[in-house]
N, C-alpha and C positions, 0 to 999 in steps of 0.2 A: 565076616562078610558084611558089606555095606548095603543097606536097603535103599532102593531108589523109589519104589512105589509104595502103595498102601499095604500095611501088614498089621493085623490085629493081634498076632500071637506074641510078638516080641516088643518090648519097649525100646525106645531109641537108646543106643549106646552113647554115653557121654564121654567115653574114653576112646573116641575114634582116632585113628591114626592121621586123619586129614586135618591139616592146619587150618586156622581161622582165615588166613589169607587165601588159601585155595578155595575154601567155602565161599568167600566173598566174591572171588572171580567167577566161580561156578554160578552163583546167584545172578550176577550181572548178565552173563551171556545166556543163561537158561531163560530168564524172564524177558530178555530182549527178543528171543525167539518166540516166546508166548505173546509178546507185544505185537509181533508181525502177524501172528495168527488172529489176534483180536482186531487188528486193523482191517483184515480181510472181512471179518464179521461185520465190522462197522460199515464197510462199503456195501455189503449185501443187504443188511437189515436196517441200516441208518440209525443204529443205536449210538448215542454219544460215546465217544471213545474214552474220555477220562473217567466217567462214572463206571464203565465196564471194568477198567483197570482197578479202580478203588475197591469195588465189590469183590473182584477176583483176589485182591490182596487180603480182604477180610476173611475170605474162605481159607486161604493158605495160612493166615495167622491163627485162625480159630482151630484148625486141624493140623497144626505144625507137627505135633508129636506123633502123628500117624502117617507122615509123608516121607519117612526115611531120609535119604540124603537131601532131598528138596526141603524137608522140614528142618533139618540141621542148618542148612544155609539160611533159611528164613529166620530161625532163632538167632543165629549168629549176627545177621545183618540188623536185626531189631535192636541190638546192643550198641549200635553205632552212636558216637557222640553227636548230640544235636547240633553243636557248632560245626561238626564235620558235614552234616546235611546242608547247612547254609553255605559253607565254604565251597562245596562241590557244585551245588545246583543253582544257587542264586546268581553267580557271575554268568553262567551259561544262559539262563532264562532271560535275565534282564538285559544283558548285552545284545542278544539276538533280537529281542523285541525292540530295543531302542535303535539299533543299527538299521533295521528294516522299516522303521517308522518314516513316513513321509514328512520331511522337515517343514515343508510349507503348511501341511495340515497341523503339525504340532504347534507352529507359531500361531496359526489362526485359532486353534482350540486351547491354547495355553491358559487363558484366563478361566475358561470353564473347567479344565482339568485341575488347575490349581485350587479352585473353590471346592471341587469334589474331593480332592485328595487331602487338603489341609483343614479348612474350617469344618467341612462336613464330617471328617474323621473325628475331630475333637468333639463335635456335638454328638455324633453317634456313640463314641466311647462313653460320654457322660450319660446319655440316655440308657445305654446298656448297663452302666453302673447302677443307675436307679432301678432298672428292671430286675437285676440280680438281688439287690438289697430289699426292695419294696415289694415288687410283684411276686418274685419267687421266694421271698421271705427267708433268705439265707442269713443266718446269724453270724456273729463275729468269729465263731469257732470254725466257720467255713471261709467267709469272705469279710475282710474289713473293707472300709470305704476305699482305701488306697489299692488293695488287691483287686477289688471289684472294678476299679477304673483300669488297672492293668489288664484284667481279663477282657474288658470292653475293647481295649486297644488291640488285643490279640484277635478278637472276633471281627474287628473292622478290616482286617487284612484280607483282601479279595484275591481270588485266583481266576483269571479270565481266560485261561487256555481253552477250557471247555466252552465257555460262552462265545468266544470268537469263532470257534468251529461251527457252533450252531447258527450264529449270525450269518456266516459265509454261506452255509448250506441253505439258509432260508432266503437269501437274496436281499438282506437288509442293506441300507445305504452304506457306502464306503465311509462317509463322514461320521455316521453313528458308530460304526465299528472302530474308527480311529479314536473317537471320543472315549469309548470304553477301554481301548488299549492304552491311551494316554493317561486316563484316570488310574489304571492298574499300575502303570510305571511309577507315577508319583505317589500313589497310595501305599505301595510297598515301602518307599522311603519314609513317609509320614508315620506309618504304623511301627516300623522298626525304631524310629526315634522316640515315639511315645512309649513303646515297650521298654526301651533302654532306660528312659528317665523314670518311669513308674516302677520298674523292677528294682532299680537302685533304692528308691524310697521304701518299697516293701521290705527290702533286706535290711532296713534300718539306717540308711544314709539320710542324714538330715539335710534338708534343702529348702531354702526360702523361695519365694516367688521369683526374686531376681536371679537366684541360682538356676532355677528351672528355665527361665527365659534365656539366660546367657548360654546354658547348655544347648537348648534348642537352636539358638542362633549359630553357635560354633559347629554343631552337627551339620546344619544346612550349608553354611558358607564354606566350612572346611572341606566337606565332601565334594561340593560343586567345584571348588578351586583345584583340588587334587585331580579330579576327573578331567578338567580342562587342560591342566599341565600335561598329563599323560596323553591327552588327545593331540595337543600341539606337537609333542615329541614324536608321536606315531606318524602324524601327517608329514612332518619334516623328513622322517626316516623313509617313509614310503615313497616320497618324491625322489629320493636318491636311488631307488631300486629299479633296475632295468627289467621289468616284466617277469619277476620271479614269484610264481604263485605260492610256492612253499614258504618262502621267506615272509611274504605279506601275511599269509595265514598264521605263521608262527608269531608275528608281531601282534596281531589282533588277539590271539589266545593269551599270550603272555601279559599283554596290557590289561585285559579284562580281569584276570585272576590276581595280578599284582596290585591293581587299584583297590580291589576289595580287601586283600590281605593286609596291605600297608595301612589302609584307612582304619581297619578294625583292630590291628595288633601293634602297630608302631606308635610309640609315645611321642607326640608332638607338643605335649604340654596342654593340649585341649583335646576334647573328644571329637572325632570325625566320623561321619556316616559313610560306611562303605557302599550302602545301597545308592545313596545320592551320588557318590563318586562314580559308580557304574552307570547311572542314568546320564550324568553329564558327559562322561566319556563316550557312551554309545551314541548320544544325540549329536555330539561334536563330530564324530566320525560319519554319521549320516549326513550332516550338513556340509562338511568340508573335506572329509577323508575319502568318501566314496568316489568323488570326482577325480581324485589323484590316483586311483587304482585302475590299472588297465582292464580292458574288457575281459580278457582271458582270466586274469587273477580274480576279478570280481565274481565271475561265474563260479570259479572253484571255491571262493569264499562263501558264497551263498549256499552252494551245495553242501559244504562241510557243516556250516552252522545249522542248516535245516535238519541234517541227520542228528547232530548233537542234541538239538532241542527235542527231536523225536525220542531219542534214547533217554534223555533226562526226564521227559514226560512219562515214559513207560516206567522207569525205575522209581521216580518220586511218588507216583500215584500208587503203584503196587506196594512200595515200601510204607507209605502212609497207611494203606489198608492193613498190611501185616502188623504194623506197630499197634494200630487200633485193635486188631483181632487178638493179639497176644497180651497186651498190657492192660486193656480195658475190659474186653469181653471174655478173656480167658483166665488171666491171673486173678487170684483172690484179692479183693479190695473191699472197701467199706461202702461201695455203691449199693443203694437200695432201690426197690421198685419205684419209690416216690421220685428218685432222681431221674428215672426214665421219663416219667410224666413231665417233670420240670424241664428236661431236655427238649421235649416236644414244644412245651410252652415257650422256652427260650428261642427255639427256631422261629416261632411266630413273632415273638418280640423283636427278634433281629430284623425281620423283614419290615415290620411296622416302624421300628426306630430308623432304619435306613431310609424308608420313604419320607419320614418326617424331616430327617437331616437334609435330604435333597430338596424337599418341597419348601423349606425355609428360605432357600436361596433361589427359588424359581424366578422371582422378578428380575434377577440379574442374569441367571442362566439362559433365559429365553431371549435376552438381548445380545449376549456376547457370542462370539464365534459364529456358528451357523444356526444358533438358536436351539431350543429344546422344547419338546411338546410333552403333554401329560402322558401320552402313550409311551414315549421314550423313557420317561421317568419310571413308569411301571416296569419296563424291561430292565432298566438299571437296577431297580430295587429287587426284582425277582431273580435277576441274573447275577447278583452278587454272591457267587459261589465261594465257599471256603475250602482250602485244600492243604497242601503239604507245608506251606510256609507257616500257617497258623499252628499246625501240628508240631512243627519243629520248635516253635516258641513254647508250646506246652511241654515238649520233651525237655527243654532247657530247665523249665520250672520243676518237672517231675524228678529230675536227677539232682536237684539241689537239696542235699541232706539237711541244710540248716532251716528249711521250711517245714511246717507241719505236714505229716503224711496224708491226713484226711483232705487237706486243701489241695495238695499236689494231685491226688487221685481224682478229685472232682473236676479239676481244671482239665486234666487229660481226658477224662470221660466226656465232659461237655464239648471240648474242642473236637474230639474224634466224632462224637455223635452229630454235631452240627455239620461237620464236613461230609459225613455220610448222607444226612438229610438233604443238604444243598446239592451235592453232586448227583445223588440218585434221583431225588424227586424233582428239584428245580432244574437240574441239568437235562433230564429226559423230557420234561414237559415245557421247557422254554420255547421250543419251536412252535408248539400249539398256541402259546400266548402271543407270540409274534404274528402268527397268522390271524388270530382273533382280533388283534389290534390293527391289522391292515398294514403292518410295517414291511411286509415282504411282497406286497402286490406291485406289479409293474404297470406303468401307464399304458394306455391304449397305443400311444405313439411308439413306445418301445416294443410292444407286441407286434405292431405292424412292420417295423423295421426288421425284427427277428423273422417274421413270416416271409418277408421279401428275401431275406438272406437264405432261408431254407429253400424257397422256390428257385433261386439262382443256383444254389448248390446242387439241387436235383437236376437242373438243366445241364450243368457242367458234368455231372455224373453220366447222364445219358450220352453226351457228346464223347466222353471218354470211352464208354462202352462201344459206341460205334467205331471209334478208332481201333479198339481191340479186335473187333470183328474183321478188320482189314489186315491184321497181322497173321502170319502163316501159322504160328503155333498157339494162337489164342482164339481163332475163329470158330472152333468147335465148342467153345464154352457156352454153358446155359446162361443166357443173358439175364433172364428173370431171377434165377437163383443167385447170380452174381449181385444183382441189385438187392436181394434180400440180405445176403451176407455183408454187403457194404453199408447197410443201413438206409438205403434209398426209401424203402416203404415206411420205415419208422419216421424219417424226416417228413415224408408226405403226410403221414397220419398226424404228426405234431402240427404241421402247417394247416391242415384242415380243421383241427381242433381250435387253433387260434382264430382262424377265419370265422368259424361258427360262434365262438365266444364273442368276438368283436361285433358280429352281426346281431347277436342277441342283445348286447349292450347298446348298440345303436338303435335297435327297435324299441328298447325300453325308454331310451331318451326321447325318442319321437312321440311315444305314447304320453309321456309327461308333458311334452310341449303342446300336444293337441288340446290339452285342457286350458291353454292360455289363448286369449284373444290376440296376443301380440306375437303369434308364431312366426310370421315372416321376419320380423325384427330379430327374434330369438335365433332363427336359423342362420341369419347373417352373422349374428354375434358368435354363435357356436362355430361357424366356419372360420371366422377370424381367429377365435381362440385356438381352434385346431391347427390352423396354419402357423400361429405364433408358437405353439407347443412343438410342432414339427420343426420349425425353424430353430428353436432352442436345442432340440435334440441333434439336428444336423450340425449346428455350431459346436456342440460338445464333441461330436465325432471328429470334426475337422481339427479341433484343438488337441484331442488325444493323438490324432495322426501326426500333428505338428510336433508334439513332444517326442513321438517315436522317431521322427526325422532328426530332431536335435540329438537324440542318443546315437543314432547312426553316424552323424557327423563327428560326435565325440569319439566313438569307437574307432573311426577311421582317421583320428588325429586331425580332423579338419576344424576343430575349435578347441580352445584351451579349457582346463578345469574351471577357471573363474567364469568363462563364457557360458559353459553348460549350466552353471548355477543360475546365472542371470536369465538365460533363455527359458529354462524350465520354470523359474519363478514367474516370468511374464505370462507364460501359458496357463499356469495355475491360477493367476489372478483373473484371467479371462474366464476360466472355468468357474471361479467363484461367482462371477457376474454373467453367467451364460445367457441370461435373458436380455442382455444389453449388447450393443454393437461391440465387436472386437476392438480392443484398444491396447493391445500389448505394446505397441510402439511408444505410446505415451509413457508407460511405466519404464521402458528401457531408457528413453531419453531423460527421464527424471533422475536416473542413476548416474548420469554423466554431468558432473559439476564443472561448468566453464570457469567459475570463480576459482575453484581449486586448481584448474589447469593454468589460469593466468598467474596465480600465486607461485606455482612451481616454475612457470616460465620466467617469472621475474627473478626467482632465486637461483636459477640454474647457472648463472655466471658470477654468483657471489663467492667470496672467499670461504673456504672450508666446506660450507654446506652445499656448494655448487654441485659437487659430484653426487651427493645423495639426492639432491633435487632433480638432477638430470636422469639418474637411474629410475627414480620414482615416476617422473614425468613420462619417460619412455614406457615403463611398465603399464602405467595408467592408460595412456593413449593406445597402446598396443591392445589392451583388453577391450577398450571401446571399439576400436576398429575391427577387431576379431569378432566381437558380438554383433556389430551391425552387418558385416559382410556375411557372417553365418546365418543371420536372421533373414537377409534378403535371399540367400541361396535356398534356405529351407522353404520359404514361401513359394519360390519358383518351382521347387520339386512338388510341393503340395498342390499347386495349380495343375501341374502335369498329371498328377494322380487323380485329379477330380473326375476325370472321365470314367473311372471305375465305379463311381458311386451312382446308384440307381435311385435318384430322388427327383422330385418335381423340378423342372428346369428353372421355373421362376424363383423358387426358394434357393436352389443351388446357385443361381446367378447372383442373388442377394448376398449370400455368404461369400462368394468369390469377389464381389465388389468390396465387401468389408476387408477381405484379405488384401486386395489390390490397393486400397486406400492406405493401409499400414505400410505396404511395400513402397509406395511412392514417397511417403514421408521419410522412410529409412534411406531410400536412394538419394533424396534431396539432401539429407543430413550427411551422407557419405561423400557425395560428389561436391556438394556446396560448402562443406566445412572441413571434414577430415582430410580429404585428399589434397585440398589446397593449403590447409594449415600445417599438415604434417606429412609431406610427400615422402620423406625418408622412411617413415614407419610404414607407409603404404607399400613401398618397395620391399622392405624387410618381411612384411607379412606375406606378400605374394611369394617371396622366395621360400619362406618356411613352409607355406602350404604346398607349394610345388614339390618341395623336398619330402614332405610327409606323404604326398600322393605317390611319389616314386618308391618310397620305402614300403608302403602298403602293397604296391604292385609287386615288389620284390618278395614280400611275404607270400603273396598268392602264388607266384611262380614257384617258390620253394615247396609249398603244399602240393601243388599240382605235380611237380617232379618227384616228390616223395611217394605219392600215390601211384605214379606210373612206373616206379622202380628205378628211375634214373639217378636218384640220390638215395644213399642208405641213411640209417638213423643217425650215425655219427656225423656225417657230413651235414645233414639237415640241422641237427642241434647246434653244431658249430656256427653255421651261417646264420641261424635264427638268433643266437646269442649276440652275434655281431650286429645284426639289424636292430635288435632291442636296445643295444648300447647306443647305436646312432640315434634312435628315437629319443632315448633319455637325454643325450647330449644336445639334441635339437630342441627339446623342451626347455633345457636350462640355458640355451643360447641367449645372450643379451647383447645384441650388436652395438657397436659404438655409435654415439650420437653424432652422425656426420651429415652435414648439408653440403651440396655441391657449392664450390666457390663461385663468386660472381663472375670471374673470368670464364669459368666453364659454362655458366648460364648464358653469358653474352655470346660466347663462341658458337653455342648450339642454337641460339635464338635465330629465327627466320629473318628478323629485321636487321640483325647485326652480322649476318654470315659473310657479308662482303668486306668486312673490316679485317685488317691484319692484327696480329698480337700487339704491335706497336700502337696502332690506333686505339685498341681497347685499353691499353695501359694509360694512354693519354686521356681517354674518357674518365678513367677512375681516379686520376690525380686530384681533381677537385671535388670528388663525390663525397657523400656522407650517408650514413645509415641511421635508421630510426625505427622505433617500434610503436604500434598503436593498438589500443584496446578496442573492443566492440563499440560501435556507434561514435567513435572518435573521428573528427574531421581531419583529413589529410591535406587537402587543398580546397579553397573556397572560390566559388564563382565571383568574379569581380576583383579579386586580389591580383597584384602584379605577378606575372609569371616569369620566374627566374630558373625554374627547374622542372624536369619531368621525373617521375618516379617509376622504378621497376619493382614490382611486387615479387619478393623472394620467398614469402610465406604468407598464406592466408588469401583472403578475397575481400572485395569491397564493391560498392555500388556507385557508379558514376552517373550523375544526373544534372539536369538543368530544367527548371520550371519554365523558363522563357522559351527554350528550344524544344521542350517536351522530349528530352533525351532520358532514357532509362537503360543503362547498360551495366552488366556485371563484369567486373574485372577480376581475373583469377591469377593463378600462379604464373610467374615469369612474364606477365603482360606489362608493356610500357605504356604509360598514360600520363598526361594527355599529349599524345604524340603529334596531334594536329597543331599544337602551339609552336612547333618548329617552322611551320610554313604559313600560319594564320597572320593576317594583317594586323590584328590586335595584339597588344602587349599584356593583356589581362586574361586570366582564366575565363573561359566561356562555360565551364562546367564545374561541379563540385564532386569530390570523392570522399565517401564515408566508409570506414571499416565495418565489414559485416561480421568479423571475428578478429582474433589476434592477427595482426599484420606486421611483417618485417618488410621494409622497403629500402631501396638504395636510390638516392636522389642524385641526378647528373645535371650539370648546368646546361641550359639551353644554348648559351653562347658557344660552348665547346662543341656541342653537337652540330650547330650550324656551320662552324668553321670546318669540321670534317666533311659535312655535306658538300661544301664547295670543292673539296679536294677529291672526293670519290663520287663520280656520277651514279654508279650503281646504288650506293647508299642513299643518295638523294632521291632516286627513283623509288626505292623501297619506302622511304619516309612519305613521299607524296601518295603512293598507292594505299598505304595504311591510313593516311589522314583523310582521304576524300570522303568515305562514308559518314564520318562525324561532321566534316565541313559542310556537307550537304544539309545536315540538320541545323547546324549553328547558323549558317547563312541561307536559310530556307527560301527567302524571297528571290535570291539570285539563282536558285537551282530548281525551280519548278519546271516540269512535274517530277524531276528526279528525286526531290526531297520527300515525295509522298510514298516512295518505296520503303520496304523494310531494309534494315542495315545489311543483312546477308544478301539481299537481292542487289543492292548497290555494289557490294563487294564483288559479286559475281560479274556484274557488268564491267567493273574496273579491271578485273583479272583478264577479261577478254578484249581489252582495249590496248591501244598503242601509245606509249609515252614518247614524246618528242620535244626537243629543244629547237627553236627557230630563231635565226638571227634577225636583227633589225632590217626592215624593209623587204624581207622575203615574203613571198606569197604562199598561202596554204589553203587547201580545199577541205571543207568539212562535209564530205559526201554523205556520211552516216551520222553526222553530228559529233559533238565532243564537249570538252570542258576546257575553258581558258583558266589555267592555274596561276600564271604569273605574266605580267606585262599588259600591253594594250594592243588591240586589233582595230582596224578600220577597213572600209570597203576599198578594193583595189582592182586594177585592170592589168591585163597581160602586158600592155605597152609601158606601164610604169617601170617595169624591170629593165626594159630596153633603154628608156630615158635615163635611168640611173647610170647605165654604163657609158652614156655619151656625155651627159652634162648634168652636174648636180644642181645647177641653177634651174634647169628645165624641170627637174623633179620638184624643186622648191615651189616653182610657179604652179605646177600641177596640183600640189598639195593645197595651195591657197585657193585655187579655183574649183577643186573637186568637191562635190557635195557628198562628204563621207559621213558614215555613222560609226561612232567610236564605241568599242566594247572593252571594259576594264575587268581585270581579274578581281575576284573569282566570279565566274558565271558559266551558265550552261548555254551552249550554242547548238541550235537545231540544224538538221541537214540542209545544206545549201549547195547549189551548183556553181555559184559565183565564187571566185577566190577572194580571200581576205588578206590584207597586208599587215605585217607586224610593224607597228610604229616604234616598238622597242624590242629588245630581245625578249622572247616569250617562251613559256613552257605550256604545252597543251597535252590533253589526253584525247586521242581520236577513237571514237566508237567504231567498232567493226559491224555491229548489228544494232542499229537504232530501233529496229522492230522489237528487240528484246525488252527495251525500256517500255515501249507501248504495251506489249503483251503483259508485262508485270503490272503496269498501271491499271489495265483493263481487268486483270485477274483480281487485284485488290478491291477495285470498285464493285465487281460482281459479288465477292465475298461479303463486303460491307452491306450491299443491297440485300443479299440473301439473308443476312442476320436480321436486318430491319424487317423484312417480310415475315421471317420466322417469328419475330416478336409480335408483329401485328396479328399473325394467324393464332399465336398462342393466346393473345389478349381476346381475340374473337371467340376462340374455343372456350376460354374461361367464362366469357359473357354468356355463351350459349348454355354452358353447364349451370351457371347461376340462374338463368331464365328457366331451364327445365326444373331445377330444384324448387323455384318459386311456384311453378305450375303444379308440381306434385304436391 
């Protein structure tokens, strides 16, 4: 009969019928259950989880022979190969830690973590080597200098699982937690490499300094490269998967274990570090893989790895305690009482040496990353716990029969003892040290925000209770007891405690200020500092909300994986500089290289490389457009949600102004550069986003109908797979690089819509195409005008210093169209490219010939030309030239275009513009004379006192008719009052601006006077 519990009468049977495999399986699931129980104790009593597990393992290890089946399983599992411990648990712990690491924080903290993980570890190993040989006075029969260094490398390996749990519970800064986590990631790799090198030397392998250096190099580089190769393969594979959570999960598990196994066991001719392979793989997936995984798959992935890490943590710490209990404190060995004292001394030496190794690099550590304080160095020193990885190293040594028994026992004893001391003592008292050093205290601003949140939460709870009272089946509920059960009174108590605490703090500050004769000044400075701190905190809240909106956009397929990386990075950079104005747009724009775009644009029509250049150009511009449009949309959503924030209106307005400034810059870039330079990509992006929107809508309809029972599981899964496949295909869609032809552009152009296909073909016969880079001159004021250009891609600025013209010319605009009707044969303006421009040039002579043939086309040309003609020939168009271009265009659109034959009379009752020909004063009888006798008309012309008006000119309202001395073209105003109203409006605006400036100057003078008086 197999015993399960304690029994003092019978020794354990070594001839049990239960196999070793069954015992191992029983051990895993039994202690996972124990781990769940210990987790509940951790929640209730706040005792650190990892030390509890290790102490429990010590108990089971020490009393294994009295625990029946449980003891059997403990004894069996303690015989596990040390390499097996590393192979099972290292991939799990390292991959999960790296995958969940914030890539931005890792980049920012890399210099600090690299110093802590490599130079500090080497110095720490050396100091521990000296401590073992000199301070603890171990002779060569225990430790040689080489083996002492190897032991120092083993002791340098930290285990931060328990530390991070304490830091999170204590409320330490996220950045400091990330520093410790990043140091642990790289520390494992450094310690493993040092152990492998020194272990080989201890076993008798001869190695020169060059050999050691080259081995260290190959371990680092080889491990990093194989991790990156696996990472790229995983990302490529995941991109091809249509939202399959199981397959994505399988890929991550397989890649993690294969990287470690291949690095450590496959012979590449050089040694490769499996730990660094895991680190590089997990960080690559964190940076570039996570954004390729769908929201549903990512959620499943996180849940799985979170449980695996929990299970690994339970098994590895209990296993470490059991091994220490059985092999060190239970089995017979040569450990003496003096060794126990030396172990305590070594524990103190370890903390002192770790402090020294970090303090040596303090001048650099405080300047790099987010900086480092002495208080944080103390926590780093005290929180450097040792755990199962170090014990696994000790087990590797203990099982090596080629090494002296005495030395193997002492290493296992000290490694286990140090693990016990650090986990039990350091692990349980670390939170107290953090509080004493003030690393867990929140600012008054943060406390006030939390207090406001609790107040608002209680108000909403009260409103919800009132709503419940109106419901038929809830109105009999005891409202006060409901509030108690729902936590209302707890929230109220917490809120009151915070208010009392802040009031006491404020009172203490005022008492200090009362001792100063400069109190009024100090009050002002304190208020300013308080406002600045609050502004910083509000800015952080907005930026965190903005990151959340980015993720929502990504999860709904409204931005690409590359875009979410860019947008998140821009928000992270603003968070790094949260005391300064939001400047995320500047970072985004810096990522868009116009030189690179111009290079690809130049190469896209070249032989062979043209296809690659076109694909890369499309992909690059698509990412830019996607990022900018998603950025603008996210800011729009953020501003809409701002009404839910309960902050000071002045501070909230300041933050919203910062947000709006970034949004305006982004819109200017989008509309002024991207949409005009790459209109085909704009259309494709809008199409893809609209398609994604519809697919997300279809998913929601499926979910709703599944819940309502209208779809069964089979139908739901079949349709969902189809939608996922469409999403995948849409993500991979790379539309052809197609621009509309010039014929299509001209056919749809408002100016050329009156032309037939034959006319358009005739226009294009003598045309030419050309490209221009940014700031390149397209035509110049004063040069002979032979052509007009139609912009088919990009935008430019048309200007004239003489005429004070400043107009932006964008996609599909024809310019300078006024040259078709202007009396001058030279350009009156210049055009400069604002970005990459493609333009088609059409001869002016050809256009003028078609104008004569098609009256509608001629009228369209005149109407489009008048606004600029008014500016170019301003002396002849006063006061019309004083209006804005859009105002002139509106007047022209409401006017009548007419052609008048020679000697006909015309009345300008509302005024108008003489566009072509000559006018003079005339009488009604002149027309009659013309019909009777031409000589009479000639005599009347000689004798008549007429005032001649030549084109181009503005003609005011007149009741008397005017006669056309030649064939003329005129534009007759319908409402001359509109011109006067516009003119008066512009004058009022100009006078208002001047008065405002004068008032501002007067106000500034008054303020300066008051300041001088005070």
